[in-house]
N, C-alpha and C positions, 0 to 999 in steps of 0.2 A: 415516538415518530409517526406521523399521519399516514394512512394508506397512499395518500396522494403524493406525499414526498418520498416515500420508499419508492413508488412507480417511477417518479422523475429520476432517481438515482440510478435504479436498475435499468431503465431505459437508456440512460446516458452511458452506463457501463456498456451495455450491449451494443450501442452504436460505434464505440471506440475502435478505429482502424488498429491502432496500436495494442489494445487489449485482445483483440481477436487474433492478430498476429503472433502474440505471446502466449495464445490459448489460455488466457487468464480467466479465472472463476471466482465470483463475488461469492465467499464463504457466509460472510455475516454483514449485515447493515443495520445499525442501531443509531440513535441520536448519540453523537459523541464517541462513536466506535464503528470502526470498518476492518474487516479482515479479507484479504485476497489471497489465492493460490495460483501459482505458475509453475507448471511442470518444466523439467529440464529439457531443454534442446541444445543441439551441438552448438549452435550459434551463440549460446549464452555461457559457455564454458571455456575455460582456459584449457591449455594442453594437458594438465595433470588431472582434469576432469571435475575441477571444482567451478562453481558459479563465478563469473566475472564480477568484479566489484562494480562496474558500470550498470550490470543488470540489477544488483542489489539495490544501488541508488536509484535507479528507474522506479523499481517497485516501491521504494520510501517515498518518492515524489507523488506517484498516483495514489498511493493508499493514503498519504497523509491529506492530499487534496480532497479526496472523497470523504475523509474524516471530518474535515473542516466544513465541507458542504452539509454535512449531516446535522451540525450543530444549528444551522439556521432554519427557522421555519419555511421561509420563502424559497422559491427557486433562486439559485444564485450561481455565481462563476468565482472562482479563486486563484489567484496565481501565488507561484513561490517567492518569498522575499528573502528567506535564508534556508539553508539546508546543510546539516552537519550529520556526518556518519561516522560512527566509531565501528570499524571491522573488529570482531571478536575472536574469530577463529576462520579457519577454511571452511567454506560453505560446499562441502562434499554430501551429495544425496540426491534425492529423486526430484524434489520440488521445493520451491521457496513458498514461505507463508508469512504474510505481514499481519500484524495486529497493531492498528493505529487507534489512538486514545487522544481525545482533545484535552489538553491539561488546562488551557484557558482560552475561552471563547469570547471575544469581544465583538463589538459592534462591526468592526472593519478587520481587525488583526486577531488571528487565532495562532495558539501555539499548540504543536501537536507533536506526541512521543510516539515513535513507530519502532517496534521491535520486530527484526527478521528472524525467522526459524528456517532451518532446513529440515527436510523430511526424508527419512529413510523408510521407504514403504514396505520393505521386506521385513523390517524389525517393528514398523509402526511406532517409530521414535522421532522425537523433535530434538534439535539441537539447536541453541540460541547462537546465532552467528553475526548479528550486528544490531546496534542500538541507534537511536537518532531522535534529534530534536529539529522541528522544522517549524518556520513561521511562514503563515499563509496570509494573504490580503484579499479580502473580499472586493470585488471590482464591480459587481453588478449585483 
């Protein structure tokens, strides 16, 4: 990834009002790979203390989009065509971490696999809580 492309992506991430609201942190950005961390806030959880499935799906969508953008050399914009999430276990912990990988990057359509982990910071452990397959389309 060129330094210019990395700057475009990090600047885009920093400008997102949604990501600011979620207090999201861009952990890694490479060609065909992105990782994002979101700390737990009460508005993201169910009464039992686990992350809400909608929050996990939102993180899948955002992380997959940035991974798709990382695949292309030029600046671009992508939209979600299809998103499927399998929830593996309750997401009980202090933060969510996404790890998004481009499986197939085409000229217009990309397929991304995103894994979601919950982090227990007191034990410094990760637990795999969701897996997904997302199709993105480049529109610009």
